[in-house]
All heavy atoms as an XYZ file, in Angstrom:
972
protein
N      12.423     28.330     13.636
C      13.550     28.417     12.718
C      14.552     29.416     13.273
O      14.204     30.473     13.809
C      13.095     29.001     11.358
C      12.092     28.186     10.722
S      12.689     27.872      9.072
C      11.319     26.944      8.501
N      15.842     29.123     13.278
C      16.829     29.999     13.755
C      17.219     30.948     12.623
O      17.059     30.693     11.511
C      17.967     29.190     14.221
O      18.616     28.442     13.266
N      17.694     32.105     12.995
C      18.102     33.087     12.056
C      19.613     33.321     12.143
O      20.322     33.247     13.162
C      17.538     34.528     12.377
C      16.019     34.446     12.315
C      15.553     34.408     10.908
C      13.991     34.579     10.916
N      13.459     34.486      9.640
N      20.304     33.560     10.964
C      21.669     33.776     10.852
C      21.909     35.083     10.030
O      21.134     35.266      9.071
C      22.414     32.610     10.149
O      22.099     31.420     10.825
C      23.894     32.819     10.079
N      22.830     35.821     10.389
C      23.187     37.033      9.567
C      24.445     36.835      8.718
O      25.401     36.364      9.222
C      23.364     38.259     10.513
O      22.172     38.377     11.342
C      23.606     39.494      9.788
N      24.323     37.261      7.556
C      25.438     37.104      6.606
C      25.991     38.456      6.257
O      25.139     39.412      5.924
C      24.964     36.470      5.348
O      24.358     35.154      5.652
C      26.170     36.187      4.362
N      27.292     38.779      6.210
C      27.856     40.055      5.811
C      28.859     39.732      4.723
O      29.627     38.756      4.863
C      28.498     40.744      7.011
C      27.470     41.160      8.063
C      28.171     41.889      9.187
C      27.150     42.378     10.195
N      27.722     43.059     11.272
N      28.878     40.589      3.643
C      29.852     40.353      2.610
C      30.089     41.627      1.957
O      29.505     42.678      2.277
C      29.308     39.275      1.649
N      31.005     41.614      0.894
C      31.319     42.820      0.256
C      31.003     42.687     -1.285
O      30.831     41.578     -1.730
C      32.805     43.265      0.372
O      33.566     42.234     -0.076
N      31.027     43.853     -2.009
C      30.734     43.769     -3.458
C      31.961     44.183     -4.205
O      32.583     45.184     -4.008
C      29.544     44.772     -3.764
O      29.292     44.838     -5.136
N      32.449     43.304     -5.092
C      33.534     43.523     -6.021
C      33.257     43.031     -7.492
O      32.615     41.937     -7.678
C      34.787     42.790     -5.482
C      35.299     43.346     -4.237
C      36.666     42.772     -3.906
N      37.097     43.235     -2.761
C      37.684     42.411     -1.749
N      37.990     41.241     -2.006
N      38.011     42.952     -0.634
N      33.675     43.804     -8.422
C      33.599     43.479     -9.862
C      32.252     42.945    -10.202
O      32.104     41.935    -10.861
C      34.643     42.377    -10.107
C      36.084     42.795     -9.842
C      36.954     41.590    -10.141
C      36.486     43.936    -10.732
N      31.184     43.609     -9.711
C      29.841     43.319    -10.182
C      29.228     42.084     -9.532
O      28.176     41.621     -9.940
N      29.983     41.457     -8.548
C      29.500     40.259     -7.997
C      28.502     40.643     -6.878
O      28.738     41.586     -6.147
C      30.606     39.440     -7.269
O      31.588     39.202     -8.218
C      30.087     38.190     -6.629
N      27.297     39.968     -6.963
C      26.239     40.323     -5.904
C      26.560     39.642     -4.592
O      26.707     38.432     -4.562
C      24.897     39.975     -6.437
C      23.740     40.081     -5.521
C      23.611     41.621     -5.204
C      22.425     39.592     -6.173
N      26.700     40.467     -3.594
C      26.860     39.846     -2.226
C      25.801     40.490     -1.284
O      25.200     41.520     -1.519
C      28.290     40.190     -1.695
C      29.288     39.412     -2.534
O      29.326     38.173     -2.465
N      30.177     40.169     -3.163
N      25.531     39.791     -0.248
C      24.540     40.216      0.724
C      25.037     40.862      1.904
O      26.006     40.479      2.475
C      23.695     38.973      1.127
C      23.074     38.086      0.039
C      22.505     36.840      0.540
C      22.072     38.902     -0.770
N      24.312     41.917      2.352
C      24.662     42.535      3.668
C      23.519     42.412      4.607
O      22.318     42.686      4.202
C      24.908     44.157      3.433
C      26.219     44.445      2.744
C      26.256     44.543      1.328
C      27.379     44.594      3.557
C      27.494     44.797      0.687
C      28.560     44.886      2.896
C      28.633     44.992      1.520
O      29.860     45.234      0.940
N      23.802     41.921      5.767
C      22.813     41.839      6.805
C      21.549     41.094      6.409
O      20.427     41.494      6.724
C      22.422     43.223      7.425
C      23.631     43.845      8.022
O      24.522     43.289      8.646
N      23.795     45.178      7.859
N      21.738     40.099      5.622
C      20.561     39.344      5.112
C      20.269     38.211      6.094
O      21.197     37.475      6.503
C      21.009     38.738      3.768
C      19.945     37.824      3.145
C      18.708     38.498      2.793
O      18.743     39.625      2.241
N      17.482     37.932      3.013
N      19.048     38.065      6.471
C      18.637     37.031      7.382
C      18.312     35.832      6.498
O      17.529     35.882      5.570
C      17.451     37.459      8.136
O      17.793     38.455      9.028
N      18.686     34.658      6.963
C      18.416     33.474      6.272
C      17.786     32.456      7.399
O      18.326     32.418      8.401
C      19.626     32.773      5.618
C      20.885     33.365      6.010
C      19.525     32.707      4.119
C      22.061     32.673      5.358
N      16.824     31.720      6.910
C      16.227     30.766      7.869
C      17.057     29.453      7.735
O      17.214     28.999      6.626
C      14.754     30.521      7.446
O      14.057     31.665      7.705
N      17.380     28.900      8.845
C      18.111     27.597      8.840
C      17.184     26.622      9.521
O      16.928     26.807     10.800
C      19.356     27.732      9.554
C      20.118     26.394      9.702
C      20.240     28.799      8.936
N      16.629     25.582      8.917
C      15.814     24.594      9.616
C      16.528     23.912     10.797
O      17.739     23.540     10.588
C      15.374     23.673      8.508
C      16.330     23.848      7.418
C      16.931     25.219      7.536
N      15.951     23.733     11.909
C      16.491     22.988     12.968
C      15.903     21.585     12.994
O      14.653     21.460     13.143
C      16.174     23.731     14.261
O      16.735     25.043     14.126
C      16.855     23.091     15.524
N      16.709     20.603     13.022
C      16.294     19.202     13.132
C      15.961     18.945     14.605
O      16.592     19.332     15.544
C      17.356     18.313     12.715
C      17.041     16.859     12.550
C      15.968     16.779     11.302
C      18.289     16.056     12.185
N      14.715     18.343     14.794
C      14.343     18.005     16.162
C      14.154     16.479     16.245
O      13.900     15.811     15.300
C      13.041     18.801     16.530
C      13.162     20.253     16.476
C      11.831     18.361     15.629
N      14.103     16.034     17.545
C      13.877     14.657     17.843
C      12.339     14.350     17.703
O      11.573     15.242     17.956
C      14.249     14.330     19.284
C      15.804     14.418     19.455
O      16.526     14.294     18.458
N      16.237     14.598     20.700
N      12.038     13.141     17.389
C      10.682     12.754     17.303
C      10.563     11.340     17.586
O      11.493     10.594     17.510
C       9.998     13.105     16.007
C      10.558     12.453     14.842
C       9.966     11.263     14.454
C      11.606     12.934     14.086
C      10.541     10.543     13.350
C      12.130     12.283     12.969
C      11.562     11.047     12.650
N       9.339     10.867     17.954
C       9.098      9.413     18.235
C       7.842      8.915     17.538
O       6.935      9.771     17.392
C       9.174      9.145     19.677
C       8.023      9.768     20.416
C       8.068      9.467     21.942
O       9.183      9.516     22.548
O       7.056      9.304     22.492
N       7.831      7.711     17.181
C       6.625      7.106     16.671
C       5.877      6.640     17.838
O       6.377      5.831     18.626
C       7.120      5.883     15.765
C       5.864      5.058     15.245
C       5.003      5.953     14.309
C       6.420      3.918     14.531
N       4.700      7.085     18.095
C       3.859      6.791     19.209
C       2.882      5.713     18.973
O       2.167      5.206     19.854
C       3.117      7.997     19.743
O       2.287      8.497     18.776
C       4.126      9.116     20.189
N       2.831      5.221     17.738
C       1.938      4.121     17.335
C       2.824      2.812     17.191
O       3.912      2.969     16.552
C       1.277      4.432     15.995
O       0.617      5.662     16.095
C       0.166      3.286     15.716
N       2.389      1.684     17.586
C       3.226      0.508     17.372
C       3.189      0.169     15.900
O       2.188      0.404     15.183
C       2.502     -0.702     18.094
C       2.623     -0.571     19.667
O       3.621      0.090     20.010
O       1.843     -1.159     20.407
N       4.341     -0.335     15.514
C       4.527     -0.788     14.077
C       3.604     -2.047     13.979
O       3.263     -2.783     14.906
C       5.978     -1.237     13.810
C       6.959     -0.051     13.894
C       8.333     -0.587     13.690
C       6.633      0.865     12.748
N       3.205     -2.291     12.728
C       2.255     -3.410     12.416
C       3.042     -4.561     11.753
O       3.982     -4.251     10.937
C       1.182     -2.933     11.374
O       0.587     -1.749     12.006
C       0.095     -3.980     11.288
N       2.578     -5.793     12.031
C       3.173     -6.934     11.369
C       2.642     -6.977      9.985
O       1.405     -7.069      9.825
C       3.078     -8.213     12.249
C       3.801     -8.142     13.542
C       3.528     -9.408     11.411
C       3.743     -9.239     14.420
N       3.478     -7.111      8.976
C       3.100     -7.233      7.600
C       3.928     -8.150      6.834
O       4.813     -8.984      7.462
N       3.892     -8.155      5.549
C       4.541     -9.060      4.615
C       6.103     -8.667      4.671
O       6.521     -7.545      4.958
N       6.947     -9.701      4.332
C       8.402     -9.502      4.441
C       8.951     -9.136      3.086
O      10.193     -9.002      2.862
C       9.077    -10.738      4.929
C       8.864    -11.964      4.073
O       8.447    -11.965      2.923
N       9.080    -13.168      4.623
N       8.142     -8.870      2.124
C       8.461     -8.496      0.779
C       9.425     -9.361      0.034
O      10.263     -8.920     -0.787
C       8.895     -6.969      0.812
C       7.952     -6.058      1.295
O       6.760     -6.149      1.004
N       8.378     -5.157      2.220
N       9.421    -10.595      0.357
C      10.268    -11.558     -0.330
C       9.525    -12.443     -1.406
O      10.040    -13.359     -1.917
C      10.960    -12.421      0.633
C      11.881    -11.733      1.533
C      12.593    -12.653      2.528
C      13.538    -11.838      3.394
N      14.198    -12.577      4.492
N       8.163    -12.075     -1.514
C       7.365    -12.842     -2.416
C       6.936    -14.149     -1.974
O       6.378    -14.915     -2.690
N       7.108    -14.455     -0.665
C       6.680    -15.773     -0.131
C       5.311    -15.742      0.492
O       4.720    -16.759      0.782
C       7.684    -16.174      0.945
O       7.751    -15.140      2.000
C       9.099    -16.295      0.452
N       4.819    -14.468      0.666
C       3.476    -14.450      1.312
C       3.472    -14.542      2.833
O       2.472    -14.514      3.421
N       4.754    -14.583      3.384
C       4.827    -14.744      4.847
C       4.667    -13.350      5.484
O       5.200    -12.361      5.043
C       6.242    -15.314      5.191
C       6.505    -15.260      6.671
C       6.474    -16.696      4.546
N       3.765    -13.340      6.516
C       3.563    -12.099      7.254
C       4.270    -12.142      8.615
O       3.762    -12.754      9.556
C       1.970    -12.050      7.537
C       1.143    -12.144      6.287
C       1.687    -10.685      8.304
C       1.348    -11.140      5.164
N       5.517    -11.549      8.664
C       6.331    -11.666      9.810
C       7.200    -10.510     10.049
O       8.070    -10.535     10.881
C       7.154    -12.981      9.746
C       8.217    -12.948      8.655
O       8.145    -12.022      7.806
O       9.032    -13.860      8.580
N       7.040     -9.437      9.348
C       7.986     -8.258      9.538
C       7.214     -7.039     10.064
O       6.172     -6.696      9.558
C       8.525     -7.979      8.130
C       9.454     -6.811      8.134
C      10.760     -7.173      7.525
C      11.672     -5.998      7.457
N      13.028     -6.308      7.498
N       7.797     -6.423     11.040
C       7.187     -5.226     11.638
C       7.508     -3.993     10.761
O       8.659     -3.847     10.249
C       7.686     -4.927     13.066
C       6.980     -5.738     14.068
C       7.395     -5.292     15.445
C       6.679     -6.035     16.588
N       6.951     -5.566     17.794
N       6.444     -3.118     10.482
C       6.751     -1.861      9.678
C       5.493     -1.190      9.608
O       4.554     -1.364     10.320
N       5.479     -0.233      8.626
C       4.341      0.507      8.340
C       3.619     -0.161      7.282
O       4.141     -0.570      6.231
C       4.737      2.033      7.765
C       5.669      2.820      8.691
C       5.990      4.120      7.952
C       5.107      3.035     10.077
N       2.240     -0.286      7.363
C       1.416     -0.981      6.411
C       0.286     -0.112      5.900
O      -0.074      0.763      6.546
C       0.890     -2.330      6.857
C       1.995     -3.292      7.345
C      -0.044     -2.125      8.057
N      -0.222     -0.380      4.672
C      -1.227      0.280      4.093
C      -2.536      0.281      4.880
O      -2.716     -0.803      5.638
C      -1.561     -0.182      2.705
C      -0.496      0.282      1.685
C      -0.833     -0.316      0.303
C      -0.414      1.804      1.506
N      -3.402      1.290      4.808
C      -4.622      1.362      5.545
C      -4.501      1.415      7.052
O      -5.463      1.107      7.773
C      -5.575      0.233      5.083
C      -5.851      0.314      3.635
O      -6.067      1.393      3.063
N      -5.785     -0.859      2.926
N      -3.371      1.901      7.519
C      -3.171      2.226      8.927
C      -2.707      3.610      9.121
O      -2.189      4.222      8.229
C      -2.117      1.186      9.506
C      -2.465     -0.246      9.518
C      -3.339     -0.639     10.605
C      -3.555     -2.119     10.594
N      -4.357     -2.527     11.755
N      -2.866      4.088     10.256
C      -2.427      5.455     10.603
C      -1.394      5.356     11.687
O      -1.520      4.736     12.673
C      -3.649      6.327     11.066
O      -4.600      6.422     10.095
C      -3.218      7.800     11.380
N      -0.254      6.083     11.451
C       0.846      6.086     12.325
C       1.069      7.590     12.891
O       1.024      8.524     12.167
C       2.140      5.581     11.723
C       1.930      4.128     11.322
C       1.460      3.835     10.014
C       2.152      3.051     12.225
C       1.198      2.471      9.655
C       1.910      1.750     11.870
C       1.459      1.516     10.589
O       1.208      0.206     10.221
N       1.225      7.632     14.246
C       1.330      8.948     14.830
C       2.731      9.136     15.307
O       3.408      8.339     15.875
C       0.307      9.130     16.000
C      -1.064      8.962     15.583
C      -1.988      9.101     16.817
C      -3.441      8.986     16.349
N      -4.328      9.074     17.365
N       3.194     10.429     15.092
C       4.622     10.870     15.506
C       4.488     11.950     16.451
O       3.511     12.839     16.309
C       5.438     11.205     14.244
C       5.628     10.051     13.299
C       4.737      9.819     12.345
C       6.847      9.324     13.458
C       4.958      8.756     11.468
C       7.096      8.346     12.467
C       6.192      8.036     11.509
N       5.429     12.173     17.390
C       5.411     13.332     18.259
C       6.817     13.966     18.293
O       7.811     13.285     18.490
C       5.037     12.857     19.644
C       5.040     13.933     20.788
C       3.920     14.911     20.536
C       4.873     13.351     22.116
N       6.831     15.285     17.915
C       8.114     15.998     17.887
C       8.580     16.449     19.216
O       7.696     16.914     20.010
C       8.067     17.119     16.869
N       9.817     16.489     19.558
C      10.328     16.965     20.782
C      11.640     17.645     20.589
O      12.370     17.354     19.718
C      10.604     15.745     21.801
C       9.388     15.034     22.169
C       9.792     13.921     23.070
C       8.489     13.198     23.481
N       8.726     12.248     24.633
N      11.968     18.733     21.417
C      13.149     19.426     21.316
C      14.331     18.510     21.801
O      14.108     17.687     22.710
C      13.142     20.611     22.230
C      12.245     21.834     21.731
C      12.252     22.933     22.803
C      12.727     22.335     20.430
N      15.426     18.591     21.140
C      16.612     17.686     21.486
C      16.923     17.929     22.854
O      16.998     19.011     23.430
C      17.775     18.190     20.612
N      17.127     16.833     23.579
C      17.385     16.845     24.977
C      16.318     17.126     25.912
O      16.524     17.297     27.134
N      15.081     17.184     25.475
C      13.931     17.486     26.283
C      12.949     16.452     26.207
O      12.693     15.735     25.213
C      13.331     18.809     25.757
O      12.091     19.124     26.434
N      12.303     16.248     27.260
C      11.156     15.240     27.322
C       9.801     15.943     26.881
O       8.836     15.229     26.720
C      11.035     14.615     28.725
C      12.236     13.784     29.050
C      11.993     13.115     30.382
C      13.328     12.271     30.772
N      13.136     11.667     32.030
N       9.828     17.221     26.809
C       8.572     17.959     26.452
C       8.398     18.091     24.933
O       9.406     18.158     24.163
C       8.694     19.376     27.108
C       8.863     19.387     28.574
O       8.268     18.508     29.223
N       9.519     20.307     29.086
N       7.174     18.039     24.538
C       6.804     18.132     23.155
C       6.943     19.699     22.760
O       6.990     20.526     23.609
C       5.467     17.607     22.780
O       4.483     18.386     23.495
N       6.892     19.913     21.482
C       6.999     21.259     20.996
C       5.591     21.810     20.849
O       4.759     21.185     20.202
C       7.686     21.329     19.576
C       9.115     20.698     19.741
C       7.616     22.678     19.006
C       9.769     20.494     18.363
N       5.303     22.852     21.469
C       3.938     23.376     21.488
C       3.734     24.565     20.481
O       4.597     25.452     20.417
C       3.478     23.784     22.821
C       3.525     22.615     23.887
C       2.541     21.543     23.529
O       1.547     21.823     22.925
O       2.928     20.362     23.884
N       2.685     24.589     19.814
C       2.243     25.737     18.964
C       3.349     26.309     18.113
O       3.564     27.472     17.942
C       1.474     26.740     19.605
O       2.049     27.015     20.922
N       4.154     25.504     17.435
C       5.201     25.908     16.610
C       4.899     25.146     15.205
O       4.473     24.007     15.215
C       6.592     25.518     17.142
O       6.850     26.060     18.307
C       7.735     25.815     16.181
N       5.251     25.807     14.116
C       5.118     25.096     12.843
C       6.202     24.133     12.706
O       7.314     24.423     12.755
C       5.156     26.137     11.737
C       3.866     26.879     11.646
C       3.810     27.780     10.378
C       2.495     28.574     10.329
N       2.446     29.500      9.236
N       5.868     22.858     12.431
C       6.774     21.791     12.396
C       6.635     21.221     10.848
O       5.528     21.000     10.418
C       6.471     20.716     13.349
C       7.464     19.533     13.272
C       6.548     21.193     14.836
N       7.822     21.049     10.258
C       7.792     20.503      8.896
C       8.284     19.033      8.969
O       9.303     18.788      9.435
C       8.805     21.292      7.947
C       8.783     20.621      6.660
C       8.378     22.748      7.990
N       7.321     18.134      8.561
C       7.604     16.758      8.535
C       7.931     16.421      7.040
O       7.141     16.798      6.170
C       6.386     15.917      8.987
C       6.078     16.107     10.443
C       5.321     17.157     11.094
C       6.573     15.356     11.572
N       5.300     17.001     12.353
C       6.116     15.935     12.707
C       7.376     14.311     11.554
C       6.358     15.423     13.965
C       7.715     13.737     12.896
C       7.216     14.322     14.027
N       8.937     15.630      6.844
C       9.306     15.209      5.441
C       9.371     13.722      5.436
O      10.027     13.046      6.207
C      10.658     15.808      5.036
C      11.040     15.392      3.639
C      10.732     17.374      5.197
N       8.737     13.106      4.417
C       8.729     11.641      4.224
C       9.438     11.463      2.914
O       8.981     12.056      1.873
C       7.349     11.090      4.236
C       6.691     11.235      5.592
C       7.327      9.597      3.845
C       5.794     12.340      5.743
N      10.484     10.641      2.862
C      11.169     10.352      1.630
C      11.238      8.870      1.299
O      11.311      8.087      2.269
C      12.656     10.879      1.675
C      12.790     12.337      1.734
C      14.236     12.749      1.879
C      14.498     14.187      2.025
N      15.860     14.583      2.169
N      10.955      8.506      0.149
C      10.977      7.118     -0.189
C      11.305      6.930     -1.742
O      11.226      7.873     -2.501
C       9.771      6.388      0.130
C       8.639      6.792     -0.692
C       8.124      6.033     -1.734
C       7.876      7.999     -0.433
C       7.047      6.402     -2.532
C       6.815      8.345     -1.203
C       6.355      7.567     -2.222
O       5.266      7.927     -3.020
N      11.719      5.776     -2.166
C      12.004      5.460     -3.552
C      11.068      4.238     -3.907
O      11.182      3.269     -3.223
C      13.438      5.078     -3.800
C      14.190      6.232     -4.259
S      15.772      5.661     -4.961
C      16.891      6.194     -3.702
N      10.214      4.464     -4.940
C       9.375      3.360     -5.332
C       9.824      2.903     -6.720
O       9.750      3.730     -7.663
C       7.917      3.838     -5.414
O       7.026      2.859     -5.963
N      10.213      1.633     -6.861
C      10.707      1.158     -8.168
C       9.552      1.263     -9.237
O       9.814      1.569    -10.359
C      10.970     -0.350     -7.909
C      11.143     -0.408     -6.458
C      10.303      0.679     -5.840
N       8.325      1.099     -8.853
C       7.213      1.051     -9.810
C       6.739      2.485    -10.184
O       6.634      2.807    -11.393
C       6.035      0.208     -9.379
O       5.589      0.753     -8.072
N       6.543      3.341     -9.231
C       5.951      4.644     -9.453
C       6.959      5.753     -9.799
O       6.862      6.493    -10.800
C       5.070      5.027     -8.265
O       4.195      4.114     -7.904
C       4.399      6.347     -8.500
N       8.019      5.805     -9.064
C       9.017      6.872     -9.285
C      10.229      6.444    -10.093
O      11.051      7.267    -10.368
C       9.499      7.375     -7.962
O      10.293      6.387     -7.296
N      10.173      5.240    -10.583
C      11.263      4.660    -11.434
C      12.663      4.935    -10.656
O      13.555      5.466    -11.282
C      11.259      5.406    -12.827
C      10.014      5.062    -13.589
C       9.850      5.833    -14.810
O      10.664      6.650    -15.081
N       8.865      5.505    -15.630
N      12.659      4.620     -9.445
C      13.764      4.597     -8.558
C      14.355      6.041     -8.293
O      15.507      6.293     -7.955
C      14.898      3.766     -9.071
C      14.574      2.313     -8.868
O      13.984      1.867     -7.886
N      14.991      1.522     -9.852
N      13.437      7.103     -8.464
C      13.870      8.471     -8.077
C      13.311      8.744     -6.747
O      12.226      8.249     -6.309
C      13.208      9.377     -9.118
C      13.933      9.326    -10.428
C      13.243     10.278    -11.443
C      13.795     10.197    -12.837
N      13.114     10.896    -13.742
N      13.965      9.526     -5.944
C      13.576      9.902     -4.606
C      12.358     10.732     -4.628
O      12.282     11.765     -5.327
C      14.668     10.575     -3.883
C      14.493     10.803     -2.374
C      14.431      9.521     -1.574
C      15.695     11.664     -1.837
N      11.346     10.422     -3.833
C      10.121     11.163     -3.691
C      10.105     11.763     -2.310
O      10.341     11.045     -1.376
C       8.854     10.341     -3.877
C       8.805      9.837     -5.393
C       7.608     11.095     -3.561
C       7.695      8.802     -5.686
N       9.800     13.081     -2.200
C       9.777     13.715     -0.862
C       8.456     14.322     -0.738
O       8.018     15.189     -1.616
C      10.885     14.740     -0.764
N       7.783     13.977      0.301
C       6.516     14.577      0.642
C       6.666     15.468      1.891
O       7.310     15.067      2.807
C       5.443     13.476      0.990
C       5.280     12.374     -0.013
C       4.368     11.257      0.486
C       4.664     12.980     -1.306
N       6.033     16.732      1.887
C       6.091     17.468      3.009
C       4.825     17.854      3.681
O       3.862     17.984      2.901
C       6.748     18.880      2.577
C       8.201     18.853      2.342
C       8.751     20.327      2.100
C      10.225     20.302      1.835
N      10.710     21.632      1.588
N       4.778     17.957      4.932
C       3.587     18.357      5.676
C       3.996     19.382      6.664
O       4.917     19.129      7.401
C       2.968     17.126      6.381
N       3.344     20.543      6.678
C       3.636     21.597      7.627
C       2.515     21.562      8.686
O       1.351     21.774      8.242
C       3.853     22.875      7.038
C       5.030     22.914      5.962
C       4.040     24.017      8.016
C       5.137     24.099      5.176
N       2.788     21.241      9.884
C       1.812     21.040     10.945
C       2.042     22.086     12.041
O       3.194     22.253     12.458
C       1.827     19.678     11.551
C       1.768     18.588     10.382
C       0.797     19.411     12.540
C       0.480     18.454      9.697
N       0.983     22.694     12.561
C       1.236     23.512     13.748
C       0.987     22.591     14.991
O       0.018     22.037     15.110
C       0.208     24.732     13.744
C       0.412     25.629     14.916
C      -0.440     26.871     14.757
C      -0.009     27.779     15.883
N      -0.428     29.136     15.737
N       2.011     22.575     15.773
C       2.006     21.730     16.906
C       2.934     20.462     16.653
O       3.393     20.255     15.618
N       3.079     19.662     17.709
C       4.108     18.640     17.560
C       3.644     17.298     17.011
O       4.433     16.459     16.729
C       4.461     18.463     19.125
C       3.116     18.692     19.779
C       2.514     19.833     19.058
N       2.354     17.074     16.821
C       1.944     15.813     16.475
C       1.649     15.751     14.884
O       1.190     16.653     14.321
C       0.569     15.514     17.173
C       0.696     15.395     18.627
C      -0.605     15.121     19.357
O      -1.690     14.956     18.713
O      -0.551     14.976     20.609
N       2.058     14.677     14.432
C       1.802     14.325     12.931
C       1.305     12.941     12.775
O       1.723     12.079     13.420
C       3.224     14.440     12.258
C       3.163     14.031     10.798
C       2.407     14.688      9.813
C       3.975     12.936     10.374
C       2.401     14.304      8.552
C       3.928     12.494      9.058
C       3.186     13.229      8.164
N       0.277     12.836     11.857
C      -0.307     11.592     11.525
C      -0.056     11.192     10.088
O      -0.300     12.025      9.175
C      -1.801     11.556     11.729
C      -2.203     11.602     13.266
C      -3.660     11.379     13.451
O      -4.460     11.159     12.484
O      -4.055     11.489     14.601
N       0.617     10.056      9.889
C       0.859      9.591      8.542
C      -0.302      8.500      8.291
O      -0.201      7.414      8.770
C       2.226      8.957      8.366
C       2.626      8.321      7.145
C       2.528      9.387      5.994
C       4.030      7.762      7.171
N      -1.203      8.832      7.444
C      -2.364      8.085      7.145
C      -2.002      7.355      5.873
O      -2.177      8.011      4.847
C      -3.651      8.941      7.110
C      -4.906      8.164      7.163
O      -4.878      6.826      7.322
O      -5.949      8.734      6.912
N      -1.740      6.125      5.884
C      -1.340      5.392      4.681
C      -2.473      4.781      3.980
O      -2.815      3.580      4.040
C      -0.302      4.236      4.997
C       1.028      4.798      5.561
C       1.908      3.642      5.941
C       1.695      5.595      4.562
N      -3.134      5.677      3.253
C      -4.352      5.241      2.457
C      -3.839      4.819      1.059
O      -2.727      4.804      0.730
C      -5.341      6.407      2.281
C      -5.908      6.889      3.689
C      -6.948      5.898      4.123
C      -7.545      6.436      5.363
N      -8.394      5.669      6.096
N      -4.813      4.511      0.156
C      -4.573      4.041     -1.152
C      -3.601      4.937     -1.938
O      -2.778      4.435     -2.728
C      -5.876      3.945     -1.959
C      -6.162      2.432     -2.135
O      -5.423      1.558     -1.724
O      -7.224      2.265     -2.748
N      -3.664      6.284     -1.693
C      -2.804      7.155     -2.455
C      -1.331      6.980     -2.227
O      -0.504      7.446     -2.904
C      -3.195      8.657     -2.397
C      -2.858      9.310     -1.071
C      -3.296     10.756     -1.008
C      -2.801     11.449      0.138
N      -3.079     12.929      0.072
N      -1.006      6.285     -1.101
C       0.437      5.954     -0.771
C       0.773      4.559     -1.026
O       1.793      4.071     -0.615
C       0.629      6.316      0.736
C       0.505      7.810      1.130
C      -0.421      8.218      1.986
C       1.264      8.756      0.420
C      -0.623      9.548      2.298
C       1.094     10.061      0.716
C       0.133     10.448      1.690
O       0.009     11.790      1.924
N       0.024      3.837     -1.819
C       0.214      2.425     -2.067
C       1.576      2.209     -2.752
O       2.185      1.208     -2.618
C      -0.870      1.807     -2.809
C      -0.998      2.199     -4.244
C      -2.213      1.595     -4.927
C      -2.438      2.191     -6.275
N      -3.724      1.685     -6.794
N       2.194      3.206     -3.378
C       3.537      3.008     -4.038
C       4.597      3.051     -3.005
O       5.765      2.667     -3.296
C       3.730      4.099     -5.081
C       3.778      5.511     -4.581
O       3.047      5.800     -3.582
O       4.589      6.312     -5.058
N       4.263      3.372     -1.717
C       5.320      3.195     -0.678
C       5.431      1.734     -0.164
O       6.427      1.441      0.491
C       4.849      4.028      0.625
C       5.025      5.487      0.467
S       4.670      6.212      2.083
C       4.671      7.896      1.665
N       4.493      0.862     -0.558
C       4.525     -0.520     -0.058
C       5.844     -1.164     -0.477
O       6.282     -1.082     -1.617
C       3.338     -1.232     -0.677
N       6.481     -1.719      0.467
C       7.712     -2.427      0.246
C       8.985     -1.562      0.202
O      10.058     -2.020      0.040
N       8.829     -0.283      0.298
C       9.924      0.699      0.287
C      10.476      0.984      1.605
O       9.786      0.977      2.632
C       9.490      1.972     -0.446
S       8.799      1.794     -2.138
N      11.717      1.445      1.642
C      12.294      2.017      2.854
C      11.871      3.420      2.899
O      12.035      4.195      1.873
C      13.860      1.884      2.796
C      14.473      2.331      4.050
C      16.007      2.089      4.085
O      16.381      0.950      3.606
O      16.658      3.023      4.351
N      11.316      3.779      4.042
C      10.754      5.177      4.192
C      11.539      5.877      5.229
O      11.892      5.415      6.303
C       9.292      5.115      4.633
C       8.430      4.370      3.624
C       8.680      6.542      4.870
C       7.053      4.026      4.110
N      12.000      7.137      4.882
C      12.773      8.023      5.780
C      11.862      9.131      6.280
O      11.294      9.820      5.407
C      13.975      8.497      5.064
C      14.796      9.542      5.886
C      15.918     10.156      5.100
O      16.534      9.472      4.327
O      16.048     11.426      5.230
N      11.745      9.325      7.533
C      10.901     10.409      8.087
C      11.877     11.360      8.849
O      12.759     10.932      9.657
C       9.812      9.896      9.118
C       9.057     11.022      9.723
C       8.956      8.885      8.472
N      11.742     12.732      8.588
C      12.502     13.644      9.369
C      11.551     14.775      9.810
O      10.428     14.915      9.212
C      13.660     14.184      8.552
O      13.191     14.896      7.355
N      12.075     15.554     10.730
C      11.200     16.600     11.416
C      12.051     17.818     11.568
O      13.176     17.730     12.112
C      10.660     16.067     12.678
S       9.723     17.209     13.661
N      11.596     18.981     11.166
C      12.325     20.247     11.311
C      11.379     21.377     11.811
O      10.251     21.341     11.644
C      12.876     20.677      9.954
C      13.528     19.633      9.238
N      14.870     19.550      9.257
C      13.075     18.649      8.379
C      15.154     18.458      8.487
N      14.088     17.899      7.906
N      11.993     22.370     12.520
C      11.238     23.532     12.911
C      11.922     24.716     12.250
O      13.084     24.676     11.940
C      11.060     23.767     14.378
C      12.374     23.798     15.151
C      10.226     22.685     15.015
C      12.282     24.175     16.599
């Protein structure tokens, strides 16, 4: 996490901060190191012809510093998975966070994530 210093003044009872450190998450590059799986096309036809993430599979991601081919070593990495499920969340955005030490993250799509089925999933990574 990078640090920023804020300086301000106090007037008319307004609270302002002096030399306060704030953490600013840094977005990092990452890649999916597991091949996507062919699954249903979610059109109700039963056709299995679309690549994506499917239930009961594990997908591995690897974080890298921007512009570097090297992975991030022994740093706490925050992985965020966001999705909207029409059935479970009633079309509200759900955000799941995982804080992992080191660059590798495994998204294990077991039964507890079945409400992700058919949803667009957004994955982001921060240090």
